[in-house]
C-alpha positions as CSV (number, residue, x, y, z in Angstrom):
1,M,-6.3,26.3,1.5
2,Q,-3.1,28.7,0.9
3,K,-1.9,27.0,4.5
4,N,-2.5,23.1,3.1
5,R,-0.9,24.5,-0.5
6,N,2.2,25.8,1.4
7,L,2.7,22.9,4.2
8,F,2.9,20.4,1.0
9,R,5.4,22.6,-0.9
10,I,7.4,23.3,2.5
11,I,7.5,19.5,3.2
12,S,8.7,18.6,-0.2
13,L,11.7,21.1,-0.3
14,L,13.1,19.7,3.2
15,L,12.4,16.3,2.2
16,A,14.0,17.0,-1.2
17,S,17.0,19.1,0.4
18,A,18.1,17.2,3.5
19,T,20.8,15.1,2.0
20,P,18.9,13.6,-0.8
21,I,19.2,10.2,-1.5
22,V,20.2,9.9,-5.3
23,A,19.8,7.5,-8.5
24,T,23.1,7.7,-9.8
25,N,26.0,5.0,-10.8
26,A,28.9,3.6,-9.6
27,S,30.6,2.8,-13.3
28,E,33.3,0.9,-12.2
29,S,34.7,-0.6,-8.9
30,L,36.6,1.5,-6.9
31,G,37.4,-0.5,-3.8
32,Y,34.2,-1.8,-2.6
33,R,33.9,-2.8,0.8
34,E,31.2,-5.0,2.8
35,S,29.9,-6.0,6.2
36,S,32.1,-8.5,8.2
37,L,29.4,-11.0,7.6
38,S,29.7,-11.3,4.3
39,A,33.7,-11.1,4.5
40,G,34.1,-14.0,6.6
41,Q,31.6,-15.9,4.1
42,V,34.1,-14.8,1.8
43,A,36.4,-16.1,3.9
44,A,35.1,-19.3,4.3
45,G,34.5,-20.1,0.8
46,I,30.9,-19.6,0.6
47,L,30.4,-16.2,-1.2
48,P,32.3,-15.0,-4.3
49,A,34.6,-11.9,-4.0
50,I,32.3,-8.4,-3.5
51,D,33.4,-7.5,-7.1
52,L,31.9,-10.5,-8.5
53,R,28.6,-9.8,-6.3
54,L,27.9,-6.2,-7.7
55,P,26.4,-5.1,-10.8
56,L,28.9,-3.1,-13.0
57,N,26.8,0.1,-11.6
58,P,25.8,0.0,-8.4
59,M,23.5,2.2,-7.1
60,L,24.8,5.0,-5.6
61,V,22.8,6.1,-2.3
62,K,23.3,8.9,-0.2
63,P,23.0,8.8,2.9
64,E,20.9,10.8,5.4
65,E,23.1,12.4,7.9
66,R,26.7,10.4,7.7
67,I,28.2,6.8,6.2
68,G,26.9,4.2,8.6
69,R,28.4,1.3,10.8
70,Y,28.0,-2.4,9.5
71,G,26.5,-4.8,12.0
72,G,23.2,-4.8,14.1
73,T,19.5,-6.2,14.5
74,W,16.5,-3.9,13.5
75,R,13.6,-5.0,15.9
76,M,10.2,-4.1,14.8
77,A,6.5,-5.8,15.9
78,M,4.1,-7.0,13.4
79,V,-0.2,-7.7,14.1
80,K,-0.1,-11.4,13.4
81,V,1.1,-11.2,9.8
82,E,1.3,-7.7,8.0
83,N,2.0,-8.4,4.6
84,N,2.3,-4.4,4.3
85,L,4.9,-4.5,6.8
86,F,7.3,-6.1,5.0
87,Q,6.8,-4.9,1.6
88,R,7.1,-1.2,3.1
89,V,10.0,-1.8,5.0
90,I,12.0,-4.7,2.4
91,G,9.8,-5.2,-0.7
92,Y,10.2,-1.9,-2.6
93,E,12.5,-2.7,-5.2
94,G,10.9,-2.1,-8.6
95,L,12.3,-0.8,-11.6
96,V,11.8,2.5,-10.7
97,R,10.5,4.1,-7.7
98,W,10.0,7.6,-6.0
99,D,12.6,9.9,-4.5
100,K,12.4,10.7,-1.0
101,A,10.4,14.3,-1.7
102,W,8.1,12.6,-3.3
103,T,8.3,14.6,-6.5
104,K,9.5,12.6,-9.0
105,V,10.0,8.8,-10.1
106,I,13.6,7.8,-10.2
107,P,15.6,4.9,-11.7
108,N,16.0,1.6,-8.9
109,V,16.7,-1.6,-10.2
110,A,16.4,-0.1,-14.1
111,Q,19.5,2.4,-14.4
112,S,17.5,4.4,-16.9
113,F,14.3,4.3,-18.5
114,T,12.8,6.3,-21.4
115,I,9.2,7.0,-22.5
116,S,8.0,7.6,-25.8
117,P,5.6,11.0,-26.3
118,D,2.7,9.6,-26.8
119,S,3.1,7.4,-23.5
120,K,2.9,3.8,-25.5
121,T,6.6,2.7,-25.1
122,F,8.6,2.4,-22.1
123,T,12.1,1.3,-22.0
124,F,14.4,0.1,-19.1
125,Q,18.0,-0.4,-18.9
126,L,18.7,-2.8,-16.4
127,R,22.1,-3.3,-14.4
128,R,24.5,-5.4,-16.2
129,G,26.2,-8.0,-13.9
130,M,23.0,-7.4,-11.2
131,K,22.2,-10.6,-9.5
132,W,19.1,-12.4,-7.4
133,S,19.8,-13.1,-4.1
134,D,21.1,-17.0,-4.4
135,G,23.7,-15.6,-7.0
136,Y,22.1,-16.0,-10.2
137,P,21.7,-13.4,-12.7
138,F,19.4,-11.1,-13.0
139,T,18.3,-10.3,-16.5
140,A,15.6,-8.9,-18.9
141,D,14.6,-12.8,-19.3
142,D,13.0,-12.6,-15.5
143,V,11.2,-9.3,-16.5
144,V,9.9,-11.0,-19.8
145,F,9.1,-14.4,-18.0
146,W,6.5,-12.4,-15.5
147,Y,5.1,-11.5,-18.8
148,E,4.6,-14.5,-20.6
149,A,4.7,-17.1,-18.0
150,M,2.0,-15.1,-15.6
151,Y,0.3,-12.0,-17.4
152,R,-0.3,-14.3,-20.6
153,N,-1.9,-17.1,-18.9
154,E,-5.4,-17.6,-17.9
155,E,-4.5,-19.7,-15.1
156,L,-2.8,-16.9,-13.1
157,Q,-4.7,-13.6,-13.5
158,S,-5.3,-13.8,-9.3
159,L,-1.8,-13.3,-9.1
160,L,-2.2,-10.0,-10.9
161,E,-2.7,-6.8,-9.8
162,T,-6.0,-5.2,-11.1
163,R,-4.0,-1.6,-11.9
164,F,-1.3,-3.6,-14.4
165,K,-4.4,-6.0,-16.0
166,F,-3.9,-3.8,-19.6
167,G,-5.8,-7.1,-21.7
168,K,-3.6,-9.6,-23.5
169,D,-3.6,-8.1,-26.8
170,K,-3.0,-4.6,-25.1
171,L,0.4,-4.8,-23.8
172,V,3.8,-6.5,-25.3
173,V,7.0,-7.1,-22.9
174,K,10.2,-8.1,-25.3
175,K,13.8,-7.6,-24.5
176,T,16.4,-6.0,-27.0
177,D,19.2,-7.4,-25.3
178,D,19.9,-9.2,-22.0
179,Y,19.4,-5.6,-20.2
180,S,17.4,-3.9,-22.2
181,V,13.2,-4.6,-21.8
182,I,10.5,-2.5,-23.7
183,F,6.8,-2.3,-22.3
184,Q,4.5,-1.9,-25.6
185,F,1.0,-0.4,-25.1
186,A,-1.5,-0.6,-27.5
187,E,-2.9,2.6,-25.9
188,P,-1.4,5.6,-24.3
189,Q,-0.6,4.8,-20.0
190,G,-0.1,8.3,-19.0
191,L,0.3,6.5,-15.3
192,F,2.1,3.6,-15.7
193,L,5.4,4.8,-14.5
194,Q,3.8,6.6,-11.4
195,N,1.7,3.3,-10.4
196,L,5.4,1.8,-11.4
197,A,6.7,3.6,-8.7
198,S,4.3,1.8,-6.3
199,V,5.0,-1.4,-4.1
200,K,2.8,-2.8,-6.3
201,G,4.7,-2.1,-9.1
202,A,7.7,-4.5,-8.6
203,F,6.0,-7.2,-10.2
204,A,8.9,-6.9,-13.0
205,T,11.5,-7.6,-10.5
206,N,10.1,-10.3,-8.3
207,C,9.4,-12.9,-11.1
208,P,13.1,-15.0,-10.9
209,R,12.8,-17.1,-13.9
210,H,15.4,-19.6,-13.0
211,Y,13.5,-20.5,-9.9
212,L,9.9,-20.1,-10.9
213,A,10.0,-21.7,-14.1
214,K,10.4,-25.3,-12.3
215,F,6.9,-24.9,-10.9
216,H,5.2,-23.9,-14.2
217,R,3.5,-26.4,-16.4
218,D,4.7,-24.5,-19.5
219,Y,8.2,-25.0,-18.7
220,N,8.5,-27.8,-16.7
221,P,7.9,-31.4,-18.3
222,D,8.2,-32.8,-15.2
223,I,5.5,-30.7,-13.2
224,D,3.3,-33.5,-12.3
225,R,6.0,-35.1,-9.7
226,L,6.6,-32.3,-8.7
227,I,2.2,-31.5,-7.4
228,A,2.6,-35.3,-5.9
229,Q,5.6,-34.4,-4.3
230,E,4.1,-31.2,-2.5
231,G,0.7,-32.7,-2.0
232,V,-1.0,-30.0,-4.1
233,K,-4.2,-30.2,-6.4
234,N,-2.5,-29.1,-9.1
235,W,0.3,-26.9,-11.1
236,V,-1.6,-23.5,-10.1
237,E,-1.4,-24.5,-6.2
238,L,2.3,-25.4,-6.6
239,F,3.5,-22.3,-8.6
240,K,1.1,-20.2,-5.7
241,K,2.8,-22.7,-2.9
242,K,6.5,-21.9,-3.4
243,S,5.6,-17.7,-4.7
244,W,3.0,-15.5,-3.5
245,R,-0.2,-17.8,-2.3
246,T,-2.2,-14.4,-3.1
247,V,-1.6,-11.1,-4.9
248,D,-1.8,-9.4,-1.7
249,V,1.1,-10.6,-0.8
250,M,3.1,-10.0,-3.7
251,P,5.8,-8.6,-4.1
252,F,7.2,-10.1,-0.9
253,S,7.3,-13.5,-0.9
254,M,6.9,-15.7,2.6
255,V,9.2,-18.3,1.0
256,P,12.2,-18.4,2.6
257,E,14.2,-19.9,-0.5
258,F,12.3,-17.6,-3.0
259,P,15.1,-15.4,-4.6
260,T,14.6,-11.6,-4.1
261,L,16.7,-8.2,-5.2
262,F,15.9,-7.0,-1.4
263,A,18.2,-5.6,1.0
264,W,17.3,-8.1,3.3
265,V,15.7,-12.2,2.8
266,L,13.8,-14.1,5.0
267,E,15.7,-16.7,7.0
268,P,14.4,-20.3,7.3
269,G,11.8,-21.4,10.0
270,S,10.2,-17.6,9.6
271,F,6.9,-18.8,7.9
272,D,5.5,-22.4,8.0
273,T,4.4,-24.5,4.8
274,D,0.8,-23.0,5.7
275,G,2.4,-19.1,5.7
276,N,2.0,-18.8,9.5
277,P,4.6,-17.0,11.0
278,A,7.5,-18.0,13.8
279,P,6.9,-15.8,17.1
280,I,10.0,-13.8,15.9
281,V,10.2,-13.4,11.8
282,K,13.9,-13.0,11.0
283,A,15.6,-11.5,7.8
284,V,19.3,-11.5,7.2
285,R,21.1,-9.3,5.0
286,N,21.5,-9.9,1.0
287,P,25.2,-10.2,0.4
288,Y,24.1,-9.6,-3.6
289,Y,22.4,-6.6,-2.6
290,W,23.2,-4.1,-5.6
291,K,23.4,-0.6,-3.7
292,I,26.4,1.1,-2.4
293,D,26.7,4.5,-0.2
294,T,29.2,7.3,-1.3
295,E,32.0,5.7,0.4
296,Y,31.6,2.6,-2.1
297,N,30.3,0.4,1.1
298,Q,27.9,-2.4,0.0
299,L,24.3,-1.7,1.9
300,P,22.4,-2.7,3.9
301,Y,24.6,-1.3,7.0
302,I,22.2,-3.4,9.5
303,D,23.1,-7.2,9.3
304,R,19.5,-8.0,10.5
305,L,15.7,-7.8,11.0
306,E,13.7,-9.3,13.9
307,F,9.4,-8.6,13.8
308,R,8.0,-9.8,16.6
309,V,4.9,-11.2,16.3
310,V,1.7,-9.9,18.4
311,E,-2.3,-10.3,18.5
312,K,-3.3,-7.1,18.5
313,A,-2.3,-3.1,17.7
314,A,-2.4,-2.5,21.6
315,D,0.6,-4.9,22.2
316,V,2.9,-2.8,20.3
317,L,3.0,0.6,23.0
318,P,4.6,-2.0,25.6
319,L,7.4,-3.2,23.1
320,V,8.1,0.7,22.6
321,L,8.1,1.4,25.7
322,A,10.4,-1.4,27.1
323,G,13.1,-0.3,24.3
324,E,12.1,-3.2,22.4
325,I,11.2,-1.4,19.0
326,D,14.4,0.4,17.1
327,M,12.3,2.2,14.7
328,Q,8.8,2.1,13.5
329,D,5.7,4.3,12.6
330,R,3.4,1.3,11.7
331,N,0.9,0.1,14.6
332,V,2.7,3.3,16.9
333,P,-0.2,4.6,18.8
334,A,-0.6,8.5,19.6
335,E,0.3,7.9,23.2
336,A,3.9,7.2,22.3
337,A,4.4,10.6,21.3
338,S,4.0,12.3,25.1
339,S,7.4,13.6,26.3
340,D,7.2,11.1,29.6
341,N,6.7,7.8,27.0
342,Q,9.9,9.1,25.1
343,M,11.9,9.7,28.6
344,K,10.7,6.0,29.8
345,G,11.2,4.2,26.5
346,G,14.6,6.2,25.5
347,Y,13.4,6.9,22.0
348,G,12.9,10.0,19.9
349,L,10.3,10.6,16.9
350,Y,9.9,11.3,13.5
351,T,7.5,13.1,12.0
352,L,4.6,11.5,9.7
353,V,2.6,13.6,7.3
354,S,-0.5,12.3,6.0
355,A,-1.2,11.9,2.3
356,F,-4.3,9.7,3.8
357,S,-8.2,12.2,2.8
358,N,-9.8,11.0,6.1
359,Y,-9.0,9.4,9.3
360,M,-12.1,7.5,8.7
361,A,-13.8,6.5,5.5
362,V,-17.7,5.1,6.2
363,S,-18.3,2.6,3.2
364,F,-21.9,1.3,2.4
365,N,-22.0,-1.7,0.7
366,Q,-24.2,-0.5,-2.6
367,T,-23.7,-3.9,-4.6
368,H,-24.8,-6.0,-1.7
369,R,-25.6,-9.6,-2.5
370,D,-29.2,-8.8,-0.2
371,P,-31.0,-6.8,-2.4
372,V,-33.1,-4.7,0.3
373,K,-29.8,-3.2,2.3
374,R,-28.4,-2.9,-1.7
375,E,-31.8,-0.4,-2.2
376,V,-31.2,1.4,1.5
377,F,-27.5,1.6,0.9
378,R,-27.8,3.4,-2.4
379,N,-30.3,5.7,-1.7
380,R,-28.1,9.3,-1.6
381,D,-30.8,10.9,1.1
382,F,-30.3,7.8,3.1
383,R,-26.5,8.4,3.3
384,I,-26.8,12.3,3.9
385,G,-28.7,11.4,7.0
386,L,-26.3,9.7,8.8
387,S,-24.0,11.8,8.0
388,C,-25.7,14.6,9.5
389,A,-26.5,12.4,12.3
390,I,-22.7,12.1,13.6
391,N,-21.4,14.6,16.2
392,R,-18.1,14.7,15.0
393,P,-16.5,17.7,17.3
394,A,-18.0,15.3,20.2
395,I,-15.8,12.5,18.7
396,I,-12.7,14.8,18.1
397,K,-13.0,15.9,21.9
398,A,-13.1,12.1,22.7
399,A,-10.4,11.0,20.9
400,K,-8.3,14.3,22.1
401,L,-7.2,14.7,18.5
402,D,-6.3,18.3,16.7
403,V,-8.2,17.5,13.6
404,Q,-10.8,19.5,11.9
405,P,-14.2,17.8,10.7
406,V,-13.8,17.0,6.8
407,Q,-15.5,14.5,4.1
408,V,-13.3,12.3,2.2
409,A,-11.8,14.6,-0.2
410,P,-8.5,15.3,-1.9
411,L,-6.4,17.7,0.3
412,P,-6.7,21.5,0.3
413,G,-4.2,22.4,-2.0
414,T,-3.9,19.6,-4.0
415,P,-4.5,20.0,-7.9
416,F,-7.9,17.9,-7.6
417,Y,-9.7,19.5,-4.5
418,N,-13.8,20.3,-4.2
419,E,-14.1,22.5,-2.0
420,R,-18.4,20.9,-2.1
421,L,-16.9,17.5,-1.8
422,A,-14.8,18.1,1.2
423,T,-17.2,20.3,3.1
424,Q,-20.9,19.3,2.6
425,Y,-23.1,17.6,5.0
426,L,-20.6,17.7,7.9
427,G,-23.2,19.6,10.8
428,Y,-24.2,17.8,13.3
429,D,-28.3,18.1,12.7
430,V,-30.4,15.3,14.4
431,D,-33.3,17.6,12.8
432,A,-31.6,17.6,9.2
433,A,-30.7,13.7,9.4
434,N,-34.5,12.9,10.6
435,R,-35.5,14.8,7.7
436,Y,-33.3,13.2,5.0
437,L,-33.8,9.8,6.7
438,D,-37.6,10.3,6.3
439,R,-37.3,11.8,2.7
440,A,-35.5,8.6,2.0
441,G,-38.4,6.7,2.4
442,Y,-38.0,5.3,6.1
443,G,-39.9,7.2,8.4
444,Q,-41.9,4.7,9.7
445,R,-40.3,3.2,12.7
446,D,-41.1,-0.2,15.4
447,A,-42.2,-0.1,18.6
448,E,-38.6,0.6,19.9
449,G,-38.4,3.2,17.9
450,F,-36.0,1.9,14.9
451,R,-36.7,3.0,11.4
452,M,-38.5,0.3,9.3
453,G,-36.8,-0.8,6.0
454,P,-38.7,-1.5,2.5
455,D,-39.5,-4.8,3.4
456,G,-40.9,-3.1,6.8
457,K,-38.5,-5.1,9.0
458,R,-36.1,-2.8,10.9
459,L,-33.3,-1.4,9.1
460,R,-30.8,-3.2,11.0
461,F,-27.0,-3.5,9.5
462,T,-23.3,-4.4,10.7
463,M,-20.0,-2.3,10.5
464,L,-16.8,-4.1,9.7
465,N,-13.9,-2.9,12.0
466,P,-10.8,-4.2,10.6
467,T,-7.8,-4.1,12.8
468,P,-5.1,-2.9,12.9
469,V,-5.3,0.5,10.3
470,P,-3.2,3.4,9.2
471,G,-2.7,5.8,11.3
472,G,-4.8,5.3,14.4
473,D,-7.9,3.0,15.7
474,F,-12.2,3.2,15.6
475,S,-12.0,2.5,18.8
476,V,-13.4,5.8,19.9
477,H,-15.1,6.6,17.5
478,L,-17.4,3.8,16.1
479,P,-19.5,3.5,19.6
480,M,-20.5,7.6,19.1
481,I,-21.4,7.2,15.7
482,Q,-23.1,3.5,16.8
483,A,-24.7,5.9,19.1
484,D,-25.5,9.1,17.3
485,W,-27.1,6.8,14.4
486,R,-29.1,5.3,17.1
487,A,-30.5,8.0,18.3
488,V,-32.2,8.7,14.9
489,G,-33.5,5.4,14.4
490,I,-30.8,3.2,12.9
491,D,-29.8,0.0,14.3
492,M,-25.8,-0.7,13.8
493,A,-24.1,-3.2,15.4
494,I,-19.9,-3.4,14.9
495,E,-18.3,-6.7,14.5
496,T,-14.3,-6.1,14.6
497,V,-11.9,-8.3,12.6
498,H,-7.8,-8.7,11.9
499,R,-7.4,-6.6,8.7
500,T,-6.5,-10.2,6.9
501,E,-10.0,-11.1,7.8
502,A,-11.7,-7.7,6.6
503,D,-9.6,-8.4,3.5
504,K,-11.1,-11.4,2.4
505,R,-14.4,-10.2,3.5
506,W,-14.0,-7.2,1.3
507,T,-13.1,-9.6,-1.7
508,A,-15.4,-11.5,-1.3
509,N,-18.6,-8.5,-1.2
510,D,-19.1,-10.1,2.4
511,F,-20.4,-7.0,4.1
512,D,-23.0,-4.7,5.1
513,V,-20.8,-1.3,5.5
514,T,-17.3,-0.8,6.9
515,A,-14.6,1.9,7.7
516,F,-10.9,2.3,6.9
517,T,-8.4,5.1,6.4
518,G,-9.6,7.6,3.5
519,A,-7.2,7.0,0.8
520,G,-7.2,10.0,-2.2
521,G,-5.9,12.8,-0.1
522,F,-2.6,13.8,-1.7
523,D,-2.2,11.0,-4.6
524,S,-6.1,10.5,-5.4
525,I,-5.2,10.6,-9.2
526,L,-3.5,7.0,-8.2
527,S,-5.8,6.0,-5.1
528,P,-9.0,7.3,-6.7
529,R,-11.2,4.4,-4.7
530,H,-13.4,6.4,-3.0
531,Y,-14.3,8.9,-5.9
532,V,-14.8,6.3,-8.5
533,P,-15.0,2.6,-8.1
534,S,-11.7,1.0,-9.8
535,E,-9.5,-0.5,-7.0
536,T,-11.7,-3.6,-6.5
537,F,-12.3,-4.6,-2.8
538,W,-10.5,-1.1,-1.8
539,S,-13.6,0.1,-3.6
540,Q,-16.1,-0.7,-0.7
541,Q,-19.2,1.2,-2.1
542,G,-19.2,-0.8,-4.3
543,V,-16.8,-3.4,-5.0
544,R,-18.5,-5.3,-7.9
545,W,-18.5,-2.0,-9.5
546,A,-15.4,-2.1,-9.2
547,Y,-14.5,-5.7,-11.0
548,W,-16.5,-4.3,-13.7
549,A,-14.2,-1.2,-14.2
550,V,-11.6,-3.5,-14.2
551,D,-12.7,-6.1,-16.4
552,A,-16.4,-6.1,-17.9
553,D,-16.8,-10.0,-18.2
554,D,-15.3,-10.7,-14.5
555,P,-18.2,-13.0,-12.7
556,R,-17.9,-11.1,-10.0
557,A,-18.5,-7.9,-11.9
558,E,-21.7,-5.7,-11.6
559,E,-22.9,-2.8,-14.6
560,P,-22.7,0.3,-12.5
561,P,-25.3,3.2,-12.4
562,A,-25.2,5.7,-15.3
563,R,-23.6,8.0,-13.4
564,V,-20.6,5.8,-11.9
565,K,-19.9,4.5,-15.3
566,E,-19.5,8.2,-16.3
567,S,-17.0,8.4,-13.5
568,I,-15.2,5.0,-14.3
569,A,-15.3,6.5,-18.2
570,L,-13.1,9.5,-17.1
571,Y,-10.9,7.8,-14.9
572,R,-9.8,5.4,-17.8
573,Q,-9.4,8.8,-20.0
574,A,-7.2,9.9,-17.5
575,L,-4.8,6.8,-17.0
576,Q,-4.1,7.2,-20.5
577,A,-3.9,10.8,-21.0
578,A,0.2,11.9,-21.8
579,D,-0.8,15.6,-21.0
580,P,-0.9,16.6,-17.4
581,D,-3.3,19.3,-17.5
582,R,-5.6,16.7,-19.1
583,Q,-5.5,14.5,-16.2
584,T,-5.6,17.2,-14.4
585,E,-9.4,18.5,-16.7
586,L,-10.8,14.7,-16.1
587,M,-9.9,13.9,-12.1
588,R,-11.8,17.8,-11.5
589,R,-15.0,16.2,-13.4
590,I,-14.4,13.0,-11.4
591,M,-14.3,15.3,-8.2
592,D,-17.5,16.8,-9.3
593,I,-19.6,13.8,-9.6
594,A,-18.2,12.4,-6.3
595,A,-19.7,15.5,-4.7
596,E,-23.1,15.3,-6.4
597,E,-23.2,11.4,-5.5
598,F,-21.9,11.4,-2.2
599,Q,-20.3,7.9,-1.7
600,V,-18.4,7.5,1.1
601,I,-18.9,9.7,4.5
602,G,-15.8,10.7,6.3
603,I,-15.2,12.5,9.8
604,H,-12.4,14.0,10.4
605,S,-8.5,15.2,9.1
606,I,-5.9,13.4,9.8
607,P,-3.8,14.2,12.9
608,M,0.0,14.5,12.4
609,G,1.3,11.1,13.1
610,Y,4.8,10.3,14.5
611,G,7.4,7.2,14.5
612,V,9.2,6.3,17.1
613,V,13.4,6.1,16.7
614,R,15.6,4.7,19.2
615,R,18.4,7.2,19.9
616,Y,21.2,5.3,18.5
617,F,19.4,4.5,15.3
618,R,20.5,6.7,12.5
619,N,20.4,8.1,9.2
620,V,16.4,8.2,9.3
621,P,14.6,11.3,7.9
622,P,13.5,13.8,11.1
623,L,9.6,13.8,7.9
624,M,8.5,11.7,6.2
625,F,5.3,11.0,4.2
626,S,2.6,8.5,5.4
627,A,0.2,7.2,2.3
628,A,-0.5,4.2,0.3
629,F,1.9,5.1,-3.0
630,Y,4.9,6.5,-1.2
631,P,4.8,3.5,0.8
632,N,6.7,4.8,3.9
633,P,9.2,4.1,4.7
634,A,10.8,2.6,1.7
635,P,11.4,5.5,-0.4
636,T,13.5,7.1,2.1
637,N,15.7,3.9,1.6
638,P,16.4,1.6,4.8
639,C,19.4,-0.1,3.7
640,Q,21.0,2.9,4.9
641,Y,19.8,3.1,8.3
642,F,22.2,2.3,10.6
643,I,22.7,1.0,14.5
644,D,25.6,3.3,15.4
645,R,26.3,2.0,20.0
646,P,29.4,0.4,21.5
């Protein structure tokens, strides 16, 4: 435990000390410089001069190694459509952001912020003169538009991220002038700023009023003409079509004409009107981007981004080895780290320290629509028995990983580590597995040796296996788990689907059991999905319980059992607590309950991960976190990466 605690301290110190990105401001124009691409557009009369495009106080970014060079194309790959990749590379520009070392929240789009002592009032000062990618001013009116046009509109609730639904009467957003905006809560919100620093927290800076208002019924009296013109049923469909379609896409819009504050903007033709990608999705520098380096060069350095679309995660490695990926860690397999492959592909590595809790979290759907499966999956002895039946050492050996067996739990060395939760029911013990399964009431077997369920039929279910998943894949793990469970009389099938399809199935509560990378290791207070059902479809042990936790009146919601309700109540208190010590006390109580309930099965720890980076691709930190709430590589400011070759 001491080793892990020191590891995270050392990592944060290294990240903080290695030429940190700072959130200082340039108070006035001191001879800004720009790329030749932008300069050419200025000369041609397409763009205004750079002093007119930057805010009065652009954000100053200190490069990782040195001042970069303009130009070039950053090449990446994505499996079909990966919204998460876009969000992590391009779409992380909220009012605030995490610093590179993941130690504090710093200003971003907002030049500064203040928080009242009771954590009810959050005031943000915006950057005067800042502009959207189409040159239109970004002001407090855009933030207030999100509140008035979306947050308070019943028909657009599906576009609101769960963790930012506070209730109509519990939040007021107002401006005091064109560059000052206040979030006023009825109750304390002790974690609001940390959640605002996540990718999904960029909602407030991704609602260009001048663009979106014409697709909103309350702002456009001629809305019926646009509805007919676009061939949609109503104004809500029109609004979604012209913005994000679903909450999962936000804050990154696939509509090329959608104005943004991002460093790069989509080129026309990257996506069709149905959201399907071109073979190569392209983005080009935003000439109105509002960050500069320490020598007053406008960022980004790199002119263009290209995302090559592939069918499956296995298609990424050949591109890496062929030298067609410049810098990427998403969907890059462990084989890429071998010295032979590095030599062959002409690339190096950067290290990823995972903040996830487990390589593979197995969740049984305890709010299943089938009452028989629901009864089985809610049986704690059933879950314990299956955990004991898994031969984790054999899986680790077959997968050739340097890891240790562990359950889904906060990481050692973090404030909420719970030894019982992390270590119980890990041993491979077939006798114990059979005893627990018998005690669960499923001792009777059919002619083939499979256990019978409470309805007198074979106990059979399907594992939903999404691909790709962060940090690896389950191609070795799942067949071995399937064989282990078969050995104790459990009949499990495996259904492999693309991640986007899995998202739909989870949301619809249409699955038996599923596996995904375990969250809540380093950031368990922000992502407690496995310990308390609070993150809708991400809390796959009880999706309908999670809907209830967010909104008890949601038609998809189901009231949870008493012990689960207790955890939800404790987490609500933690969200509102302004005192960190009180937050810690409440989270530790949640972990005690999680250990007693044993809702989710873990397999083993996460191995050290790596990203690939070409020798000429510069300003990439040698080490960064890999996490959901630290959306790597975004906190390292990809706008300061550059390509250094003739």
